[in-house]
C-alpha angles and dihedrals in degrees: 000000000000111000110252106217122221099028094100090053092051091049090050092050093049093047095048091050090052090054092046094049094045093051088064093041094051091045089055092048089055095047094254115142116260122237115236112226125189088220119035118161119205114251089214090072090050086065089048088055090048090052093051091046092050094049091045097051098039092050093045089054093045092051090049090050092049092048090051102038103018089235145052117253094223097185091053091045094054094043090053092050092047093049091051099044112026105055094059094032094058092040089057091048090050095047096044091048097049101033094049116038111222139162103240122186113243091237091056092049092051094047094047093046089055123045097283108087088131091067100066094062088057087054093050093258137099142176104282118241093006106048091150090080089087091088092059088063091057091051094046092050091047092050089050095066105017099087089056090046090052092052091048094047091050092055094047101034117292101218094046098046096038088052090051089051091052093047092048095053091043095056103025097087091049093048091046092051091047090054091045092050092052100038121013100028088201107162097187091050090048090051093048095049092046094050096039096053092040085071106020099078105173086154092062091049091047090050088055086049091054090054090046089054092049090051095046091049093043091234112193090239092073093059091079089069090062087069110101097220094047091047093052091049091047090054102037100046098051094042092046093048089048095050095048089045099241113183128203100198121240094355099046093123093050094048092047089048089053092050094042089052090058089047090054093050090047096053092043099045109029111102095193100073141016119213092193123101132163093267097049091043089053093048091045090053092054095035093112089057092046089054096046103041102038100083095056092043093051089049091053092046093051092047093047095045097042093102087062094053093118093049114112090230095049097112092048090052091050095048097044093047095042095050095035096050093041091054093044095048092044091052093048090047092050097050098037104033117010095043091059089062094038090057089054088062089066095058 
């Protein structure tokens, strides 16, 4: 596969913003004063970016495989996804369970040990000390059906049917809740659907998939992102809106996904500039670890530094230790644990 430039930098940016945002969230949860920043991007939209990136890359690879072999090797596809996601996922569950004692409902344990960690948040629960694992459930569920969807879309007309898929999952929760409000009047069901689809954004992943298809097929539409001015606009506007925390109401995720998709095409296609550098490529490579380890590390840092809470340098200690240890642990994990399983993908 041809290396797609810029994706590691976008992964690094999304992961670092998650860490930054969660430092302040965990501080607040432990009654530690928040730090007011002039710019403070929402970590939720980092996950939106991850979703679009995942859908984009996985579909690009699937289309290339189909063009080369006229089929998708499903067994190989699922083994590769399992080897990338599960080893670290289950390690985090194990560590967070045994390092931090917590009373976890049996239902939550079962859901998180399967591929449904995105369900407990919709039921007002989560995996203690690593609640961010919910997004892995969304990706796993998407990967479960997406190869079949790609094959179906290709037979029927990819752009048309992928667009219908995106539209359906964008408006379905709103339609469902409208029907519920006027017929069933089921408050718990309303609450579940609202919370579940607030996080489970198959539409954002499919939108990334649509762009991955356009790139793989060299669709004329993507040429506009080779224009320097359009590329700059497609990068600056989404990132600026994200950093100043602009919201777009009910469809904020979808609008950010749309903008992030244009950002992805711009960094991949534009020949005038390269957003990659050795540091961001390194951080992008370990971004899965950054995302998975950071919550536990921030918890440990805040607990260990709590006696220094009145020190004038307290916030600096917390940030340096949180980022430094998260990067260090993620790197060690990547080279000594994750890479073992990644190498198995090549066999």
